[in-house]
N, C-alpha and C positions, 0 to 999 in steps of 0.2 A: 564487451567488457574484457579487458586483457587480463591474463593470469597474474600479472604483476600486481594489479589492484586487488585481486582476490586473496593473494597470499600475504601481501606486504602492507596493506592499509590497516594497520593495527593502531589506530589513533589513540584510543583510550588507554592502551597498555604502554606505549612508548611515545608520548606526545612530543618529545624533544629531539627525536632522531629521524633523519631522512634516510630511507632505505631504498637503494637501487633506483634513485631518481624519482620515487613516488613521494609526493609531499604529504606528510601526515597532518593531522589537525593542528592548528596553530592560532594565535590571536587574530590573524588576518581572516581566516576562514570563519572563526567565531564572530567576528565583527560583521562579516557579510551575512551570516545567518541572522544575527540580531537585527540588522537593517532590513532583511527580507521580511522577517516577522513583523517588525514595526510598520513598514510601509505597505506591504501587500497582504498580510494575513490579519493581524490585529487591526491594521488600518482599513481593512475591508469588512470588519465586523465580527471576526472570530474572537470569542471572548472566553472560552473555556480555558482556565489556567493550565490544566493538564495538557491540553492540545498545544498551547503556546509553548510550554516548557519542552514538550517532545520535539516540536519543530525547531526550537533553538538548539536542541541537544544532538539530534541525529545528523551525522556528517554526510550530507547528500553527495558531496564530491567523491565519496567512495563507491557510489552506486551507479556511476555513469562511466562511459568510455573515457580513457585517459585524455584523448584529444579534445574532449569537451569540458575538461575540468574548469576552464576559465569561465564557463557559463553555468556552473553548478548552482549558483545562488541567484540566477535570474528567475523570475516568476513565469516559467514557461516549461512546457513538456519538451523532452529531448529523446532522440532515438537511442536505443540500447542494443540494437541488433535483432535478428530473427523477426523483423517486421513489427517490433514492439516498441513502446515508449515508456519512459518514466514520467509519471503524471506531473502536471503543473503543481507547484507547492500549495497554492491557494486551494486547489481542488482536493488535494490530499487532506488539508486541514479541514475543509468544509465537510467532506465525507466522514472524517473521523469525529468531528464535533456533533454531526447529525445523529450519530449512533448513541449519544449520551452514555458514554462508557464509564466504568468504575474499576477499581483495582481488583475486584473479585470476579470479573467477567471472563468468559471464554469466547473467543472470536474466531470465526472461519473466514478466511480470505480466499477468493477465487481469482487466480491470476497473480502469482508471486512476482513475475517479471524480474526486475532488478533486486527486489527485496526491500526497497525503501519504504513502501507503505507498511509492510509487515513490521519493520523496525520501529516506525512511528507508533503503531498500535501496541507493540510490545513494551514501549515505555510507559503505557497507561494501564494495560490489563494484565490479568494473571497468566493467561495462556493464549497464544496465537497458533492456529492451524492454517497452513497456507498450501494451496495446490497450484501447480504449474504444469500445463500440458506440453510445453516445449522442453524437451529433455536437456538441451544445452543450457537454457536459462535456469532450469531447475538446479542443475549441477553447480553452476556458477554462483547463483544466489545463495544456495545452501552452504557452500564453502565460505562465502563472504560473511554471512550472518554468524556462522560459528566463529570465524576469525575475529569478528567484532565483539564476540562475547554474549550474543543474544540467546541465552540458554532456555528462554521460555517460548521459543518459536520452534514448531515442528513442521517440517515440510514434506511434501509428497509429489511425485511425478504422476500425473494422471489427468483425467477429464473432470474438471471442476463442476460440470453440469450436474453430476451425480452426488456431489458433496463428499462428506467424510462420515458415513453412517455410524461407524463404530465409536466415534467421538462425540456424536450428537447426544442431547440437544445443545445448541449454541445460544448464548445471550445476544449475539449479533453476528450478522453475515454481511460481508462486503464483496460485491462483484466489481472487478476493476477492468472490465471489458464490456463493450456494447452488445446487447442482446435484445431481440424483438419481443420476448416474452419472459416471464419469470419462471425459471426452472422449477417444476413441481417438487422434485426431490429436496430442493433447498428449503422450500416452504415447510415441508414436513420435518426438517431438521432444526427448525427455529423453535426456541423455547417459548412458553407462554410469557407474554409481555416483551418478547424479543423484537429486534428491529433488523430489517434487511434493507440495504441501500445498493442501488445499481443504476447504470446509465441505460434507460429503457427507451427503445425506439428503433429506427432503422439503423442497423449496424454500419451502413455505408454512407450515412448522412449524420445530421445532428440528432442528439437524443435528449431526453429529459432525465435529469438526476432525480430519482424517485425513491422515496422512503416508505417502506411497508412495515407496519406494526401489527404484531399478532396479539389480538385481544379477545379472550374467551373463545378461542378457536376460530375467530373471524379475522379478516385482514383489512386494516385501514390504510389507505394509500394517500400519500401527499407528494406533489411535485415541487421540487425545490428550485431548479434553474436549468437552463439549457447547457449541454456539455457536448464534447466531441471526443469519443474514445475509439480505440482500435476495436475491430470486431472480436467477439468471443468465438473461439474455434472449437472443434470437436463436435459433440452431439448437437449443440445449439445451432450449428450451421447446416446440419443435415435435415432439420425439420422445416 
């Protein structure tokens, strides 16, 4: 992601001005988002009105490399550098809806990446805490989220395997990278009745999108669908 996008993609603040060749949000981009939601998100069964509104609102073209802006509203994952990707919009919506979020919730995201998923969450919940292990991505996404005005997102550079203990417990936790087991520290940081969603399985093959609900100190697991995410790095890959 180039610095021009980080500093100049101020769509909600100056919607009618093109700055340094970066195209801000405009009716064409909005129409593309609306079409994406209609055909690939609502059209595939996502029904939560808050999720649909967030997907229509967040300017995905700000969160990808400038050379890929023409593909911003295709329903596909895209590379963002550092060996990472921005997730397919449908999967972003599916994971978000599965957590059954409300406006008073506090959510922990493991794997900030470009910042897109955090932005979608922030449109729905009270507070998002997001951890990114790759320093460059952390710096870029933090700057971009601040530029776009997401005041309810707090970011941290670190190993998400261990969570964010001092901010726990969380109403929901989302892991946006593949892991072959559920990190125990994250289960401990989940509030009673809280939900954790992650791509669980072989990090180098396909995984099952898995939802875990904490009920009376126990954990109920439900598999949702097959997915393919990049591997979680840090402590998770050392075990």
